[in-house]
N, C-alpha and C positions, 0 to 999 in steps of 0.2 A: 347522724351524719354519715356513718358507714354505708347506710342504704343508698344515700345520694351518690356516693363515690362508686358503688357497685353499679348503679344505673348508668352513670356517666361512662364507666369502663365498658359496660355491655353495649351501649349505643355506639361507642367508638369502634368496638370490635365488629359490630354489624356493618358499619360504614366501610371498614377496611375489607371485610370479607365479600362485600357486594361488588367491589371493583375487580375482583379476580386476581389470580396469581401474577406477580410482576417480578419474579426472581431474576430472570435473565433478560428482561426487556431493555435495560440500560447498558448491557454488555455488547452492543453492536459496534461501538467505536473500537477500532483496533488498538488505540492507545490505552484503553482500559483493560484489555485482555493481558493477563500475566504472561511473560516470556518463559517458556519451558526450555531448560538447557538440553543440549544434545546428550549429556551424560548425567545420570542421577545417582546419588549415593544411596545405597540401601543397606540397612543394618538389620539383620534378622535376629530377633530376640524371642526366645521361647515364652509363650504365655502372655504376650503383650501385643495389643492391636492399637494402632493409631490411624484414625481416619483423616482424609485430606481436609485441610483447613483448620485442624485442631493443633493446639500447642500443649505439650505435656512435659514435665521434668523427666530427665533420664539420667540416672547415675550409673556409670560404668566402672566396675571395680575389677581388680585382679583377684584371682583365686587365693584363698588363705594358704600360707605356706607352713 
């Protein structure tokens, strides 16, 4: 049964890859484009990188006294 699932997934992947990339094809409508504010908040944190479109938890603490 697993072999049948693998074959089905492989054929589906081939069908999707043959159509070509469609990442930004539907983003032509201005109502779908996100509004970017004039001012952006930036928090610099050492040793921490967050890429656009990702969500990560961030804990901010005070230094130990």
